[in-house]
C-alpha positions, -999 to +999 in steps of 0.1 A: -401-228+235-429-204+242-458-220+263-491-221+243-506-202+272-489-169+258-498-173+220-529-153+223-516-126+247-513-090+235-479-074+238-492-053+269-502-086+284-468-102+277-449-074+292-473-073+324-470-111+327-428-110+323-428-083+351-450-102+375-428-134+367-396-117+375-411-105+410-419-140+419-398-164+443-406-201+437-412-218+472-423-248+489-452-264+470-444-291+444-467-319+431-472-343+402-497-329+378-522-354+371-545-356+340-581-352+343-607-365+319-630-334+323-602-313+310-589-337+283-625-336+269-622-298+262-593-306+236-619-317+211-650-299+225-662-265+234-684-265+267-716-242+264-745-235+286-782-245+276-810-233+296-836-259+310-868-235+307-887-257+328-869-250+359-872-213+355-884-195+385-897-160+383-912-144+414-898-110+416-898-089+382-877-063+399-850-086+412-820-100+392-822-135+377-797-159+396-781-189+378-776-225+386-753-244+363-753-281+364-720-298+354-687-304+360-674-271+375-642-268+354-668-268+324-691-244+340-660-220+349-648-223+312-682-210+302-681-183+327-649-172+315-667-159+284-698-147+300-684-131+332-647-123+326-635-098+353-672-095+364-674-114+398-672-095+431-669-124+455-660-160+451-670-183+477-657-219+473-660-248+495-641-274+477-638-314+489-615-316+517-598-348+508-602-364+542-596-398+528-632-409+531-643-410+496-657-373+495-647-366+460-640-380+426-609-378+403-617-394+370-648-409+380-631-427+410-635-418+446-602-407+462-596-425+496-567-424+520-550-454+506-545-436+473-507-428+470-516-397+447-542-385+469-526-350+477-512-345+441-547-353+427-563-328+448-537-301+442-541-306+402-578-305+406-575-272+427-551-255+406-568-260+373-600-245+387-587-217+407-566-205+378-596-203+358-617-187+386-591-160+391-599-148+356-635-141+368-629-117+396-627-079+393-597-063+399-609-053+434-627-088+438-623-112+469-619-150+470-630-170+499-620-205+502-629-228+531-611-261+540-604-283+571-572-296+583-564-323+557-555-298+531-555-265+549-516-261+546-514-271+510-543-247+500-524-218+517-495-224+494-513-230+464-533-197+468-501-177+474-488-196+444-519-186+420-528-153+435-490-141+443-499-105+439-526-103+465-530-109+503-538-144+517-553-144+551-566-175+570-595-174+593-606-200+619-643-207+623-655-229+651-680-250+633-681-279+656-679-269+692-683-307+704-653-316+685-643-344+661-620-370+678-585-374+665-556-396+677-545-367+697-565-335+695-603-328+691-608-307+661-634-280+664-627-255+637-622-253+600-605-223+580-616-197+556-590-182+533-595-147+522-578-136+492-579-098+481-557-071+466-526-059+488-534-022+488-566-009+502-593-018+523-613-049+514-626-063+547-657-047+562-662-040+597-685-060+619-715-047+635-711-047+674-735-068+694-723-054+725-740-018+732-724-013+766-708+022+769-670+023+775-647+050+789-634+071+760-606+082+784-578+060+786-568+046+818-548+021+839-517+014+817-487+035+818-494+043+778-525+060+789-509+092+801-510+122+782-470+122+777-472+088+757-492+105+730-496+141+731-519+146+701-546+127+721-550+154+745-577+179+737-612+192+749-642+180+740-671+206+739-702+196+755-736+218+759-769+205+774-755+171+777-744+168+742-713+168+724-710+200+701-673+199+689-637+193+696-609+215+703-574+216+692-546+196+706-534+216+738-500+231+740-474+214+760-474+240+786-511+240+791-524+219+820-560+220+832-567+219+866-597+197+863-614+176+838-645+198+834-641+236+827-669+258+821-667+281+793-692+307+779-727+301+773-729+270+791-703+251+771-682+226+790-648+217+780-639+183+787-603+171+793-591+135+799-581+140+834-590+112+860-601+118+893-565+119+910-558+150+886-534+127+864-535+137+827-545+110+806-553+107+768-584+101+747-584+069+728-585+085+694-561+111+680-577+146+672-575+143+635-594+110+637-620+114+665-645+129+643-648+098+623-663+083+653-680+114+668-717+098+665-707+068+687-696+092+717-721+103+743-721+121+776-728+107+811-730+131+843-714+111+873-712+129+904-718+162+888-690+159+865-693+151+826-676+120+815-672+108+779-681+071+768-681+056+737-708+030+724-687+011+697-708+004+666-683-017+645-653-039+650-628-053+627-635-090+620-612-111+640-593-142+626-611-166+649-648-166+647-668-182+675-704-181+678-733-207+683-747-198+647-715-212+629-725-248+640-726-269+610-747-294+625-775-270+636-775-244+609-760-268+582-775-304+584-806-297+605-813-264+587-811-285+553-832-313+565-860-291+575-863-278+538-858-307+516-857-345+517-825-365+511-790-366+525-761-341+519-731-347+538-716-317+559-736-287+544-720-254+557-737-235+584-760-208+567-746-182+589-710-189+586-715-185+546-735-151+553-708-136+576-682-146+550-699-126+524-709-097+548-671-096+557-662-085+523-666-048+518-677-055+485-708-068+496-728-043+478-765-045+468-757-054+432-726-077+437-723-110+422-713-140+441-701-172+426-698-206+442-684-233+419-686-259+444-722-253+452-733-286+466-766-283+487-767-245+476-759-229+511-744-198+492-774-193+473-794-194+505-771-168+520-775-144+492-813-147+493-813-140+530-789-110+528-812-095+499-844-099+521-826-085+551-814-052+535-836-053+501-804-059+481-799-070+445-770-093+448-769-123+424-755-157+430-740-181+402-739-217+417-720-245+398-725-281+409-727-315+393-756-339+394-740-369+409-757-393+431-732-393+458-750-410+485-768-439+460-801-426+471-813-419+434-809-381+441-787-358+418-770-331+440-781-304+412-817-312+406-827-330+437-806-312+463-795-277+451-825-269+430-851-280+452-837-262+481-832-227+463-868-235+448-884-237+482-865-209+497-879-183+469-915-196+469-916-207+505-922-240+520-937-262+549-907-273+572-903-311+571-892-312+607-909-281+624-941-282+604-943-246+599-946-224+569-917-205+560-924-174+540-903-172+505-872-150+503-884-142+468-861-138+439-857-154+404-836-185+391-827-198+357-813-235+355-786-242+328-767-275+318-732-276+303-733-292+267-707-296+242-699-286+206-670-301+186-639-276+186-626-282+151-632-250+132-654-261+100-683-245+085-706-273+099-692-267+133-696-229+133-732-235+126-737-259+152-720-238+177-742-207+165-776-230+172-766-236+208-752-200+216-782-179+223-785-189+262-747-181+267-753-147+251-782-142+274-761-148+303-734-129+290-756-098+285-777-104+314-808-100+292-833-128+294-867-106+284-875-118+249-886-089+228-888-108+194-875-141+181-877-160+148-854-183+127-833-155+116-828-132+147-835-126+183-839-094+204-836-096+243-836-067+265-838-048+299-842-016+314-801-012+308-802-019+271-807-046+244-790-076+226-795-087+191-784-120+176-786-123+138-786-159+126-788-151+087-769-120+078-794-117+047-819-106+071-801-076+083-825-052+069-855-068+085-836-067+118-828-031+113-865-024+108-871-037+142-842-021+162-853+013+148-885+009+166-864+004+199-850+033+220-818+020+235-783+009+230-779-026+213-750-051+215-754-070+180-741-104+175-739-114+139-729-149+126-704-150+098-683-179+084-656-154+073-642-123+087-670-099+077-680-073+105-710-058+087-704-023+105-714-005+070-746-021+072-755-002+104-739+033+098-772+050+106-771+033+141-734+039+148-741+057+182-764+030+195-750-002+185-719-023+190-712-052+165-697-085+177-691-109+151-698-146+157-682-173+166-647-159+162-651-139+196-661-171+215-634-193+198-607-169+210-620-167+244-620-205+246-585-205+229-570-185+255-585-208+283-573-242+270-539-227+255-550-237+220 
């Protein structure tokens, strides 16, 4: 019997899925799939997003609007599957570590180390969320998922199970140099998994903090000789102590007598020959040396020109060690200086920033999603990065509003929102008593709500009455141009969106958009299958019509395998 999952697939999607399944080899990870109440709720309800306009923060009109979503992250991810399908550049996820110390809940109960299904529950919990999150990534998007020793091995296998077509690399981050005492070892690190496409370059290079010049001529080891790699023996041309070019690879029978040979017009040909006359080689082949030409400098040593390199960038290593990754100093203490209230084990701000910076797609306009947002460190990191390079990155933070510490503070409202709000506007430090200038930016706050999923005319109308905010998110258009009970118009410099609640008012809507120069996506409510395209013939070049609510219902049916 065919799984319900495939009922909404097109022919091409089914063929692609079959090809991928045939390539797969089942290995190693099995668990008992445990039912989850938040997912069961979606069998009879559709999750939607509703804005809490009182919490909106608008500081920079020229900056994008970031999103904070309060609710269970499964419901939030379900909504984002409609609004941000294949739109996310980077997902950063810091899930519960399942350390047995009641650090997370499953079906409203804390999971402790005595629970016999502790690991099965965690795997079920993660599988369902990562599977939906996968749909949000762009084809060249990157997932980063952090974890500690308790579920590190299981997470690695799970990621390879879900993202079987991608590369999965595990990085160790020294976040607690003092160590956490175990029975035998002292644990100093946690792990960050990077998941990216197999072909291509997706991890950037790290800016060097060491500007010490290093000899460009290879030396010392047996492989440093010319005979080991002949394409690395060629002249570097220098004039007035500046490199002006590179010569061709030397013929095998050409042997310069010394490292510096004076040519015409004061040009010096420098060869990789050491003081003893041994022919060495440069550290780059001739066909690639020009890629790092700007990093090469000349030094006059004992009346001879030598070539040195000041390396600007390095590849990220798989072990990260730096004081700035300390979760105590740059996680807990940093957070406690911004807001009141306790949040267990916030990440180091700089660990998150570097994870984002390590991804090649950390572009000025990238979208970063964190569906385990907690105290909001990922949002903080994005605001800092934008401030540093005047970027336009956007973040989407998803977190529940539970009072995990029994101190009357909800995670979303009293921890995450307050932190982001203070960072945007500026704040006086609780501990250092200093004023910290605002990082700028904008924020909209949303909550997950629900509509019945049974397809009746009454439920369709109810869905329409609650769908406006999600359409604004989907289109990225929050600036209201015109709104009444029959239609709404929103826009920005990239275009416009119209929502028609009453199709009998199409003529009046057309009069409004006739005045506006720009392209429109128009959402029209219909109880039937009308697309109303004939009504807009005169605007055919500037509009795209999307019937409601059928498009939304199809998206949810695909997510929930209805």
